LOVO-553313 format. One record per residue (C-alpha): residue in one letter; x, y, z; chain; residue number from 0. Coordinates in steps of 0.5 Angstrom, whole numbers, plus 500, padded with zeros to 3 digits. Example, Ala and Ser with C-alpha at 12.3 -4.5 7.8 and 13.67 -1.06 7.14 Angstrom:
BEGIN
+-----+-----+-----+-----+-------+-----+
| res |   u |   v |   w | chain |   n |
+-----+-----+-----+-----+-------+-----+
|   A | 525 | 491 | 516 |     A |   0 |
|   S | 527 | 498 | 514 |     A |   1 |
+-----+-----+-----+-----+-------+-----+
***
This chain:
BEGIN
+-----+-----+-----+-----+-------+-----+
| res |   u |   v |   w | chain |   n |
+-----+-----+-----+-----+-------+-----+
|   M | 442 | 708 | 373 |     A |   0 |
|   R | 439 | 702 | 371 |     A |   1 |
|   P | 442 | 694 | 371 |     A |   2 |
|   L | 445 | 691 | 364 |     A |   3 |
|   F | 439 | 686 | 364 |     A |   4 |
|   P | 437 | 686 | 356 |     A |   5 |
|   R | 430 | 683 | 355 |     A |   6 |
|   V | 431 | 682 | 348 |     A |   7 |
|   A | 433 | 674 | 345 |     A |   8 |
|   L | 438 | 674 | 340 |     A |   9 |
|   A | 438 | 675 | 333 |     A |  10 |
|   L | 440 | 677 | 327 |     A |  11 |
|   L | 448 | 675 | 328 |     A |  12 |
|   G | 446 | 667 | 327 |     A |  13 |
|   L | 449 | 665 | 333 |     A |  14 |
|   S | 446 | 659 | 336 |     A |  15 |
|   T | 445 | 658 | 344 |     A |  16 |
|   T | 450 | 655 | 348 |     A |  17 |
|   A | 454 | 648 | 346 |     A |  18 |
|   C | 448 | 643 | 343 |     A |  19 |
|   A | 447 | 636 | 348 |     A |  20 |
|   L | 446 | 630 | 344 |     A |  21 |
|   T | 444 | 624 | 346 |     A |  22 |
|   N | 449 | 620 | 343 |     A |  23 |
|   Q | 455 | 618 | 348 |     A |  24 |
|   L | 462 | 614 | 346 |     A |  25 |
|   S | 465 | 609 | 349 |     A |  26 |
|   P | 469 | 611 | 354 |     A |  27 |
|   I | 476 | 613 | 352 |     A |  28 |
|   S | 482 | 615 | 356 |     A |  29 |
|   A | 484 | 623 | 355 |     A |  30 |
|   A | 492 | 621 | 356 |     A |  31 |
|   A | 491 | 617 | 351 |     A |  32 |
|   S | 492 | 624 | 346 |     A |  33 |
|   P | 498 | 623 | 342 |     A |  34 |
|   T | 504 | 628 | 342 |     A |  35 |
|   P | 503 | 633 | 336 |     A |  36 |
|   V | 507 | 630 | 330 |     A |  37 |
|   P | 507 | 635 | 323 |     A |  38 |
|   V | 504 | 631 | 316 |     A |  39 |
|   Q | 503 | 635 | 310 |     A |  40 |
|   A | 497 | 637 | 308 |     A |  41 |
|   Q | 492 | 633 | 304 |     A |  42 |
|   I | 491 | 639 | 300 |     A |  43 |
|   T | 494 | 645 | 298 |     A |  44 |
|   R | 492 | 651 | 292 |     A |  45 |
|   P | 497 | 656 | 291 |     A |  46 |
|   A | 494 | 663 | 296 |     A |  47 |
|   P | 491 | 670 | 294 |     A |  48 |
|   T | 496 | 675 | 294 |     A |  49 |
|   A | 495 | 681 | 298 |     A |  50 |
|   T | 498 | 688 | 298 |     A |  51 |
|   A | 498 | 691 | 306 |     A |  52 |
|   I | 501 | 696 | 309 |     A |  53 |
|   P | 508 | 695 | 311 |     A |  54 |
|   P | 509 | 697 | 319 |     A |  55 |
|   T | 513 | 703 | 321 |     A |  56 |
|   P | 520 | 703 | 323 |     A |  57 |
|   T | 517 | 704 | 331 |     A |  58 |
|   E | 514 | 698 | 330 |     A |  59 |
|   P | 517 | 690 | 329 |     A |  60 |
|   A | 514 | 686 | 324 |     A |  61 |
|   S | 513 | 682 | 329 |     A |  62 |
|   A | 507 | 686 | 333 |     A |  63 |
|   I | 504 | 687 | 327 |     A |  64 |
|   A | 503 | 681 | 325 |     A |  65 |
|   A | 501 | 678 | 332 |     A |  66 |
|   R | 495 | 682 | 330 |     A |  67 |
|   R | 492 | 677 | 325 |     A |  68 |
|   V | 485 | 676 | 324 |     A |  69 |
|   L | 483 | 669 | 321 |     A |  70 |
|   V | 475 | 669 | 320 |     A |  71 |
|   D | 471 | 662 | 318 |     A |  72 |
|   F | 468 | 664 | 312 |     A |  73 |
|   A | 471 | 667 | 305 |     A |  74 |
|   C | 473 | 674 | 304 |     A |  75 |
|   Q | 471 | 674 | 297 |     A |  76 |
|   P | 463 | 673 | 297 |     A |  77 |
|   E | 465 | 669 | 290 |     A |  78 |
|   N | 469 | 664 | 292 |     A |  79 |
|   R | 464 | 662 | 298 |     A |  80 |
|   L | 460 | 659 | 292 |     A |  81 |
|   D | 466 | 655 | 291 |     A |  82 |
|   Y | 470 | 653 | 297 |     A |  83 |
|   P | 463 | 655 | 302 |     A |  84 |
|   Q | 469 | 652 | 308 |     A |  85 |
|   D | 474 | 658 | 305 |     A |  86 |
|   W | 478 | 663 | 311 |     A |  87 |
|   C | 479 | 669 | 310 |     A |  88 |
|   L | 486 | 672 | 313 |     A |  89 |
|   L | 485 | 679 | 316 |     A |  90 |
|   E | 492 | 684 | 315 |     A |  91 |
|   P | 492 | 690 | 320 |     A |  92 |
|   G | 494 | 696 | 316 |     A |  93 |
|   S | 491 | 692 | 310 |     A |  94 |
|   R | 484 | 694 | 306 |     A |  95 |
|   G | 482 | 686 | 305 |     A |  96 |
|   G | 484 | 679 | 307 |     A |  97 |
|   I | 488 | 673 | 303 |     A |  98 |
|   D | 482 | 668 | 302 |     A |  99 |
|   V | 486 | 661 | 306 |     A | 100 |
|   F | 483 | 654 | 303 |     A | 101 |
|   P | 482 | 648 | 309 |     A | 102 |
|   P | 486 | 642 | 309 |     A | 103 |
|   I | 480 | 638 | 308 |     A | 104 |
|   P | 474 | 641 | 305 |     A | 105 |
|   E | 469 | 639 | 311 |     A | 106 |
|   A | 474 | 642 | 315 |     A | 107 |
|   Q | 472 | 646 | 321 |     A | 108 |
|   F | 475 | 653 | 324 |     A | 109 |
|   V | 476 | 652 | 332 |     A | 110 |
|   D | 481 | 658 | 334 |     A | 111 |
|   Y | 487 | 661 | 330 |     A | 112 |
|   A | 494 | 663 | 332 |     A | 113 |
|   P | 497 | 670 | 330 |     A | 114 |
|   T | 503 | 670 | 333 |     A | 115 |
|   T | 505 | 663 | 329 |     A | 116 |
|   N | 500 | 663 | 324 |     A | 117 |
|   Q | 497 | 657 | 325 |     A | 118 |
|   L | 490 | 655 | 327 |     A | 119 |
|   L | 486 | 650 | 330 |     A | 120 |
|   Y | 480 | 645 | 325 |     A | 121 |
|   A | 476 | 640 | 327 |     A | 122 |
|   T | 475 | 635 | 321 |     A | 123 |
|   H | 467 | 636 | 321 |     A | 124 |
|   W | 461 | 639 | 324 |     A | 125 |
|   P | 460 | 635 | 331 |     A | 126 |
|   D | 455 | 629 | 330 |     A | 127 |
|   H | 454 | 627 | 337 |     A | 128 |
|   G | 455 | 628 | 343 |     A | 129 |
|   A | 460 | 627 | 349 |     A | 130 |
|   G | 462 | 626 | 356 |     A | 131 |
|   P | 456 | 626 | 362 |     A | 132 |
|   G | 452 | 631 | 359 |     A | 133 |
|   G | 452 | 630 | 352 |     A | 134 |
|   L | 455 | 636 | 349 |     A | 135 |
|   S | 458 | 636 | 341 |     A | 136 |
|   A | 464 | 633 | 341 |     A | 137 |
|   I | 470 | 634 | 336 |     A | 138 |
|   D | 476 | 631 | 333 |     A | 139 |
|   L | 482 | 638 | 334 |     A | 140 |
|   W | 486 | 638 | 329 |     A | 141 |
|   G | 492 | 643 | 328 |     A | 142 |
|   F | 494 | 648 | 321 |     A | 143 |
|   D | 500 | 651 | 319 |     A | 144 |
|   V | 497 | 657 | 314 |     A | 145 |
|   E | 504 | 658 | 310 |     A | 146 |
|   T | 506 | 652 | 310 |     A | 147 |
|   T | 499 | 647 | 309 |     A | 148 |
|   D | 502 | 642 | 314 |     A | 149 |
|   V | 497 | 639 | 319 |     A | 150 |
|   W | 497 | 634 | 325 |     A | 151 |
|   P | 493 | 631 | 330 |     A | 152 |
|   V | 492 | 634 | 337 |     A | 153 |
|   V | 487 | 630 | 339 |     A | 154 |
|   P | 484 | 626 | 334 |     A | 155 |
|   D | 479 | 623 | 338 |     A | 156 |
|   E | 472 | 626 | 337 |     A | 157 |
|   L | 472 | 628 | 346 |     A | 158 |
|   V | 474 | 635 | 345 |     A | 159 |
|   I | 469 | 640 | 347 |     A | 160 |
|   D | 472 | 647 | 346 |     A | 161 |
|   A | 480 | 648 | 344 |     A | 162 |
|   R | 484 | 656 | 344 |     A | 163 |
|   W | 491 | 658 | 343 |     A | 164 |
|   G | 496 | 660 | 348 |     A | 165 |
|   P | 499 | 667 | 347 |     A | 166 |
|   D | 505 | 663 | 344 |     A | 167 |
|   G | 501 | 660 | 338 |     A | 168 |
|   Q | 504 | 654 | 340 |     A | 169 |
|   S | 501 | 651 | 347 |     A | 170 |
|   I | 493 | 650 | 348 |     A | 171 |
|   A | 488 | 649 | 353 |     A | 172 |
|   Y | 483 | 645 | 350 |     A | 173 |
|   I | 477 | 642 | 355 |     A | 174 |
|   I | 476 | 634 | 353 |     A | 175 |
|   A | 470 | 630 | 355 |     A | 176 |
|   T | 470 | 623 | 359 |     A | 177 |
|   P | 465 | 618 | 362 |     A | 178 |
|   T | 464 | 622 | 368 |     A | 179 |
|   T | 467 | 629 | 367 |     A | 180 |
|   Y | 469 | 635 | 362 |     A | 181 |
|   Q | 477 | 636 | 364 |     A | 182 |
|   L | 480 | 643 | 363 |     A | 183 |
|   R | 487 | 641 | 360 |     A | 184 |
|   W | 493 | 643 | 358 |     A | 185 |
|   R | 498 | 642 | 351 |     A | 186 |
|   A | 506 | 645 | 352 |     A | 187 |
|   A | 509 | 647 | 346 |     A | 188 |
|   S | 513 | 641 | 348 |     A | 189 |
|   G | 508 | 636 | 348 |     A | 190 |
|   D | 507 | 635 | 355 |     A | 191 |
|   D | 499 | 634 | 357 |     A | 192 |
|   R | 496 | 635 | 364 |     A | 193 |
|   L | 491 | 637 | 367 |     A | 194 |
|   L | 488 | 643 | 370 |     A | 195 |
|   A | 481 | 642 | 372 |     A | 196 |
|   E | 475 | 638 | 372 |     A | 197 |
|   D | 468 | 639 | 371 |     A | 198 |
|   V | 469 | 645 | 367 |     A | 199 |
|   P | 463 | 644 | 361 |     A | 200 |
|   H | 466 | 649 | 356 |     A | 201 |
|   T | 468 | 657 | 356 |     A | 202 |
|   L | 475 | 658 | 356 |     A | 203 |
|   S | 480 | 664 | 356 |     A | 204 |
|   V | 488 | 664 | 356 |     A | 205 |
|   S | 491 | 671 | 360 |     A | 206 |
|   P | 495 | 674 | 354 |     A | 207 |
|   D | 501 | 673 | 360 |     A | 208 |
|   G | 500 | 666 | 359 |     A | 209 |
|   E | 500 | 665 | 366 |     A | 210 |
|   W | 492 | 664 | 367 |     A | 211 |
|   V | 487 | 660 | 364 |     A | 212 |
|   A | 480 | 662 | 366 |     A | 213 |
|   F | 474 | 658 | 365 |     A | 214 |
|   T | 466 | 657 | 368 |     A | 215 |
|   R | 464 | 651 | 372 |     A | 216 |
|   E | 455 | 651 | 371 |     A | 217 |
|   T | 449 | 648 | 372 |     A | 218 |
|   S | 446 | 644 | 368 |     A | 219 |
|   Y | 451 | 639 | 365 |     A | 220 |
|   E | 451 | 634 | 369 |     A | 221 |
|   V | 458 | 636 | 373 |     A | 222 |
|   G | 459 | 637 | 380 |     A | 223 |
|   G | 463 | 642 | 382 |     A | 224 |
|   T | 461 | 649 | 385 |     A | 225 |
|   P | 459 | 654 | 380 |     A | 226 |
|   G | 462 | 659 | 378 |     A | 227 |
|   V | 468 | 664 | 374 |     A | 228 |
|   Y | 474 | 661 | 376 |     A | 229 |
|   A | 482 | 662 | 373 |     A | 230 |
|   V | 487 | 657 | 374 |     A | 231 |
|   S | 494 | 659 | 375 |     A | 232 |
|   L | 498 | 655 | 369 |     A | 233 |
|   L | 505 | 656 | 374 |     A | 234 |
|   N | 502 | 653 | 380 |     A | 235 |
|   G | 496 | 650 | 379 |     A | 236 |
|   E | 492 | 654 | 383 |     A | 237 |
|   E | 485 | 655 | 383 |     A | 238 |
|   I | 482 | 661 | 384 |     A | 239 |
|   L | 474 | 664 | 384 |     A | 240 |
|   L | 474 | 671 | 380 |     A | 241 |
|   S | 466 | 670 | 381 |     A | 242 |
|   D | 460 | 666 | 384 |     A | 243 |
|   V | 456 | 667 | 378 |     A | 244 |
|   D | 453 | 661 | 376 |     A | 245 |
|   R | 451 | 661 | 368 |     A | 246 |
|   G | 446 | 654 | 369 |     A | 247 |
|   G | 447 | 653 | 361 |     A | 248 |
|   W | 445 | 660 | 359 |     A | 249 |
|   G | 448 | 664 | 353 |     A | 250 |
|   S | 451 | 662 | 347 |     A | 251 |
|   I | 457 | 658 | 343 |     A | 252 |
|   T | 461 | 664 | 341 |     A | 253 |
|   D | 461 | 667 | 349 |     A | 254 |
|   E | 468 | 668 | 350 |     A | 255 |
|   I | 472 | 670 | 357 |     A | 256 |
|   V | 475 | 676 | 355 |     A | 257 |
|   W | 482 | 679 | 358 |     A | 258 |
|   S | 484 | 686 | 359 |     A | 259 |
|   W | 491 | 687 | 356 |     A | 260 |
|   D | 494 | 687 | 363 |     A | 261 |
|   S | 491 | 680 | 365 |     A | 262 |
|   D | 488 | 684 | 372 |     A | 263 |
|   H | 481 | 684 | 369 |     A | 264 |
|   I | 476 | 679 | 366 |     A | 265 |
|   L | 469 | 680 | 361 |     A | 266 |
|   L | 463 | 675 | 361 |     A | 267 |
|   P | 456 | 675 | 359 |     A | 268 |
|   V | 452 | 672 | 364 |     A | 269 |
|   Q | 445 | 671 | 364 |     A | 270 |
|   D | 444 | 678 | 360 |     A | 271 |
|   Q | 449 | 681 | 363 |     A | 272 |
|   L | 456 | 683 | 363 |     A | 273 |
|   L | 460 | 681 | 369 |     A | 274 |
|   R | 467 | 685 | 370 |     A | 275 |
|   A | 472 | 681 | 375 |     A | 276 |
|   A | 479 | 682 | 378 |     A | 277 |
|   A | 483 | 676 | 375 |     A | 278 |
|   D | 485 | 675 | 383 |     A | 279 |
|   G | 479 | 674 | 385 |     A | 280 |
|   S | 479 | 681 | 389 |     A | 281 |
|   S | 472 | 683 | 387 |     A | 282 |
|   S | 467 | 682 | 381 |     A | 283 |
|   T | 461 | 686 | 379 |     A | 284 |
|   T | 455 | 687 | 373 |     A | 285 |
|   L | 457 | 693 | 369 |     A | 286 |
|   T | 451 | 698 | 370 |     A | 287 |
|   I | 449 | 703 | 364 |     A | 288 |
|   D | 448 | 710 | 365 |     A | 289 |
|   E | 441 | 712 | 364 |     A | 290 |
|   R | 443 | 718 | 360 |     A | 291 |
|   L | 444 | 713 | 355 |     A | 292 |
|   A | 437 | 710 | 355 |     A | 293 |
|   R | 436 | 712 | 348 |     A | 294 |
|   E | 441 | 709 | 344 |     A | 295 |
|   P | 437 | 705 | 340 |     A | 296 |
|   W | 442 | 697 | 344 |     A | 297 |
|   Y | 440 | 700 | 351 |     A | 298 |
|   L | 436 | 694 | 352 |     A | 299 |
|   G | 441 | 689 | 347 |     A | 300 |
|   Q | 444 | 683 | 348 |     A | 301 |
|   F | 451 | 684 | 348 |     A | 302 |
|   Q | 456 | 678 | 344 |     A | 303 |
|   K | 463 | 680 | 342 |     A | 304 |
|   V | 467 | 684 | 347 |     A | 305 |
|   L | 474 | 687 | 346 |     A | 306 |
|   W | 477 | 691 | 352 |     A | 307 |
|   L | 481 | 697 | 349 |     A | 308 |
|   P | 489 | 697 | 352 |     A | 309 |
|   D | 488 | 702 | 356 |     A | 310 |
|   G | 484 | 698 | 361 |     A | 311 |
|   Q | 477 | 704 | 361 |     A | 312 |
|   R | 473 | 703 | 355 |     A | 313 |
|   V | 470 | 696 | 350 |     A | 314 |
|   V | 468 | 695 | 344 |     A | 315 |
|   V | 462 | 691 | 344 |     A | 316 |
|   T | 457 | 688 | 338 |     A | 317 |
|   V | 450 | 689 | 340 |     A | 318 |
|   N | 443 | 686 | 338 |     A | 319 |
|   F | 437 | 689 | 340 |     A | 320 |
|   G | 430 | 691 | 338 |     A | 321 |
|   G | 424 | 684 | 338 |     A | 322 |
|   P | 417 | 686 | 340 |     A | 323 |
|   G | 415 | 690 | 344 |     A | 324 |
|   L | 423 | 693 | 344 |     A | 325 |
|   G | 422 | 697 | 338 |     A | 326 |
|   P | 426 | 696 | 331 |     A | 327 |
|   V | 431 | 690 | 330 |     A | 328 |
|   G | 438 | 691 | 329 |     A | 329 |
|   T | 446 | 690 | 331 |     A | 330 |
|   A | 449 | 695 | 333 |     A | 331 |
|   T | 458 | 695 | 334 |     A | 332 |
|   V | 460 | 701 | 340 |     A | 333 |
|   V | 465 | 704 | 344 |     A | 334 |
|   L | 464 | 703 | 351 |     A | 335 |
|   E | 467 | 708 | 356 |     A | 336 |
|   L | 467 | 705 | 364 |     A | 337 |
|   D | 468 | 709 | 370 |     A | 338 |
|   A | 474 | 708 | 374 |     A | 339 |
|   A | 472 | 703 | 379 |     A | 340 |
|   L | 470 | 699 | 372 |     A | 341 |
|   E | 463 | 698 | 374 |     A | 342 |
|   T | 459 | 703 | 371 |     A | 343 |
|   V | 458 | 705 | 363 |     A | 344 |
|   V | 459 | 712 | 362 |     A | 345 |
|   A | 458 | 714 | 355 |     A | 346 |
|   A | 458 | 711 | 348 |     A | 347 |
|   A | 460 | 712 | 341 |     A | 348 |
|   T | 457 | 708 | 335 |     A | 349 |
|   V | 462 | 705 | 332 |     A | 350 |
|   A | 457 | 701 | 326 |     A | 351 |
|   D | 450 | 701 | 326 |     A | 352 |
|   D | 450 | 695 | 322 |     A | 353 |
|   G | 454 | 688 | 322 |     A | 354 |
|   G | 458 | 685 | 328 |     A | 355 |
|   L | 466 | 685 | 331 |     A | 356 |
|   L | 471 | 680 | 328 |     A | 357 |
|   G | 477 | 683 | 331 |     A | 358 |
|   W | 483 | 688 | 332 |     A | 359 |
|   D | 486 | 691 | 326 |     A | 360 |
|   L | 490 | 697 | 330 |     A | 361 |
|   P | 488 | 695 | 338 |     A | 362 |
|   G | 485 | 701 | 341 |     A | 363 |
|   Q | 485 | 705 | 334 |     A | 364 |
|   S | 480 | 701 | 329 |     A | 365 |
|   V | 477 | 694 | 328 |     A | 366 |
|   W | 474 | 689 | 322 |     A | 367 |
|   I | 467 | 690 | 322 |     A | 368 |
|   N | 462 | 684 | 318 |     A | 369 |
|   P | 457 | 687 | 314 |     A | 370 |
|   Y | 454 | 681 | 312 |     A | 371 |
|   E | 457 | 681 | 306 |     A | 372 |
|   T | 465 | 682 | 306 |     A | 373 |
|   P | 470 | 684 | 311 |     A | 374 |
|   G | 472 | 691 | 311 |     A | 375 |
|   P | 475 | 696 | 310 |     A | 376 |
|   P | 477 | 697 | 317 |     A | 377 |
|   V | 473 | 702 | 322 |     A | 378 |
|   S | 477 | 708 | 327 |     A | 379 |
|   L | 474 | 707 | 334 |     A | 380 |
|   P | 470 | 714 | 335 |     A | 381 |
|   L | 471 | 717 | 342 |     A | 382 |
|   P | 465 | 716 | 347 |     A | 383 |
|   K | 461 | 721 | 348 |     A | 384 |
|   Q | 456 | 722 | 354 |     A | 385 |
+-----+-----+-----+-----+-------+-----+
***
C-alpha cells in the first residue's frame, strides 16, 4: 500500500496554477453595495442551433433529465470556434452532441452553469487586475439565461474571486474581495445577501442538499483564520472543521470540493493527494492506492476533475501523468473503487486513455469526455477491476 502522492507537475490539460496574485489593488468598495439582480435584455441575440436529444424514459421526469445538463466553455462544433472563440457548448443527457450557446458579449468569460434553471454566471472579460489583501484575480459577475438570453447584474463591481450556483439554480455562493479579507457570501433567490465566512481566498462548493457551503482557508493569501477545509451551514451559520490540512496556495484554479450525492462526504485535491472528509467533521484522510494498481500508467499521476458516483463507493477522475523520469506523458480518465471505510483505492478501470472529464451524461452510467477536439459521444463507465 502506498500513499496517493504523485510527483508530476500539471500537464496537457492546460490548467494553470491557483488564482494569480496580481499586484494592482482596487479602491475600497463595500461588499454590501452589490445590487439585487434585476433582469435586463441581453446585448446580443443570435438564433441557437437545434439538436436532437433522446427523450426521457417514462420512469424519469423531464425535470430530472434537465437537471443533468452540462455546459462547457468552448464551442460544440470545431468550425464555430474560429468565428466565435468564446462560444459555449450545452450537452444534453442522452444526446449524441451539443448545442452551441452564444455569449451575451464576445468577451464573456464562463464562471458556472446551473442545469436546473439553464442559467449561467459569467464575467464581462478575463481578469486583468488583483483585489483584496492577496491581490487575487478579480472579476465582475453577471447572470445569463440561456433560453431567454436575458442578462442581469449579480456583482457588477470587479471584486469577485469565484462563484457557484446553489442546487436550486437561483441562489449563489460567491467570494468577494475587501481591502482586508475575502468574504464568502450567499445571495438567495430573493436577493437577500449575507456574509457566511471571512478569510476565504478561493475554493467553494455548495452541497447537493443545499444546506452547506464547503470552503478552504489557506496560508499564502495574506489573510487570517486557522487553515483547513470547512463547511458552513446555510441554516444557522455554524462552521464545522472538516480537516486541518493547509493547501498553502498549492493547486489549480480548476480544483473543486466535490460532494457525495448524499452530502455526507467531500473530496478535494490537496498537495498532490486526494483528501476525503466526512461532512460532519468526524473523519478525514488522504486516499491511498493499493500497490496492485502500481503498473497502471496513471498510478503516480496528478488527479484533476473528480465526479463522485451515486453509490458513494466509486469516483471517476481525470489524471495527468508522466514526465521526466516517470515515463510517457498522458491523460487518462478512470473509475476508482474505494473500500468500505473510504480510505483506500482497491480497484480501477480506464474510461478513456486520452481526454478529460466534462461531466455526467447519465450519473453512474456514462460521462462526457473532452478529446481536445469536440465533446462526445458519451462514454459508458466500465466496472473497476482489481
